[in-house]
C-alpha positions in Angstrom: 43.5 12.4 -4.0 41.1 12.4 -1.0 37.5 12.3 -1.8 34.9 14.3 0.0 32.9 12.4 2.6 29.6 10.9 1.2 26.5 12.2 2.4 24.9 9.8 4.9 21.6 8.1 3.9 21.0 6.9 7.5 17.8 7.9 9.4 18.5 10.6 11.7 18.3 9.6 15.4 14.6 9.8 16.3 13.0 10.2 19.6 12.6 6.9 21.6 9.1 7.8 23.0 7.0 5.0 21.6 3.8 7.3 21.8 5.7 9.8 19.5 4.6 9.0 15.9 8.2 9.5 14.8 9.3 6.8 17.1 10.9 3.8 15.0 9.5 1.4 17.4 6.1 2.1 16.1 7.1 0.6 12.8 7.9 -2.8 14.6 4.8 -2.6 17.0 2.6 -2.0 14.0 3.9 -5.0 12.1 3.8 -7.4 15.1 0.5 -6.1 16.3 -1.2 -7.0 13.0 -3.6 -9.7 13.4 -1.9 -12.7 11.9 1.9 -11.7 12.1 2.7 -13.4 15.5 1.0 -16.5 14.5 2.9 -16.8 11.2 6.1 -16.0 13.1 5.3 -18.9 15.5 4.3 -21.3 12.8 7.7 -20.7 11.2 9.6 -21.2 14.4 10.6 -24.7 13.9 11.8 -24.2 10.2 10.8 -23.6 6.8 7.2 -24.4 5.6 5.2 -24.3 2.4 2.2 -21.8 2.1 -0.3 -24.4 2.8 1.5 -25.8 5.9 1.8 -22.3 7.2 -1.9 -21.9 6.7 -2.8 -25.3 8.6 -0.6 -24.2 11.6 -1.9 -20.7 11.9 -5.6 -21.8 11.4 -8.6 -19.8 10.2 -6.8 -17.3 8.1 -7.9 -16.7 4.4 -5.5 -17.3 1.5 -5.5 -13.7 0.6 -4.7 -12.6 4.1 -2.0 -15.1 4.7 -0.4 -14.0 1.4 -0.5 -10.3 2.3 0.9 -11.2 5.8 3.8 -13.3 4.4 4.5 -10.5 1.8 4.6 -7.8 4.6 6.8 -9.8 6.7 9.1 -10.7 3.9 9.3 -6.9 2.8 10.2 -6.1 6.6 13.1 -8.7 6.5 11.3 -11.0 9.1 10.4 -13.8 6.7 12.5 -15.1 3.8 10.5 -16.6 0.8 12.5 -19.3 -1.3 11.3 -20.6 -4.5 13.1 -23.8 -5.7 14.0 -24.1 -9.4 12.1 -26.6 -11.7 8.6 -27.9 -11.9 6.4 -28.2 -10.0 7.2 -24.7 -8.4 7.9 -25.2 -4.7 7.9 -22.2 -2.5 8.9 -22.2 1.2 8.9 -19.5 3.9 11.2 -19.3 6.8 12.2 -16.9 9.4 15.3 -14.8 8.9 17.6 -14.2 11.8 15.8 -10.9 12.4 12.3 -12.7 12.5 13.8 -15.4 14.8 14.8 -12.6 17.1 11.1 -12.0 17.8 10.6 -15.4 19.3 11.7 -14.5 22.7 9.5 -11.5 23.1 6.4 -13.2 21.7 7.2 -16.0 24.2 7.3 -13.6 27.0 3.8 -12.2 25.7 2.3 -15.8 25.6 3.5 -16.2 29.1 1.9 -13.1 30.2 -1.3 -14.0 28.4 -1.5 -17.5 30.0 -1.2 -15.8 33.5 -3.5 -12.9 33.0 -6.1 -13.7 30.4 -8.4 -15.3 33.1 -8.5 -12.0 34.9 -9.2 -10.2 31.6 -12.0 -12.5 30.9 -13.5 -12.1 34.4 -13.2 -8.3 34.0 -14.9 -8.6 30.6 -17.8 -10.7 32.1 -18.3 -8.1 35.0 -18.6 -5.3 32.5 -21.0 -7.3 30.3 -23.2 -7.9 33.2 -23.0 -4.4 34.2 -23.9 -3.2 30.8 -26.8 -5.6 30.6 -28.0 -4.5 34.0 -28.0 -0.8 32.8 -30.1 -1.9 29.9 -32.5 -4.4 31.4 -32.4 -3.5 35.1 -30.4 -5.2 37.9 -30.7 -8.9 38.0 -32.9 -9.3 34.9 -30.2 -9.8 32.3 -29.4 -13.5 31.3 -32.0 -14.8 33.5 -30.5 -13.8 36.6 -32.8 -13.2 39.7 -32.1 -10.5 42.2 
């Protein structure tokens, strides 16, 4: 006897305009755009690491924030947490295939940054000087003479 088709539990097709709050890409951009996410993903690019090794690779991140970041990346399917049986307890983190698929886009962003950060910093300096000049008068900020 044929059965009735099951109701789909798939999310309906949503708009693809990233500026639309309903766009699914906002979920990914939100996760990747969090302060430490990309650094954790890059730290795990060469293979599994224990928590303290991730922390050393990433740098000045607190234990609490790294724990939260790893947990969020794990919940989103980007990082896998493996606990080995026995004592002492050994936990390692590694990228999933999904997490590994972010390495190429992150590398493209790194390349862009290496090419354009000097321009960004120069613009920032120009704006800082203009703001100081507006407050202190032209040429008086930071010991400049006019």
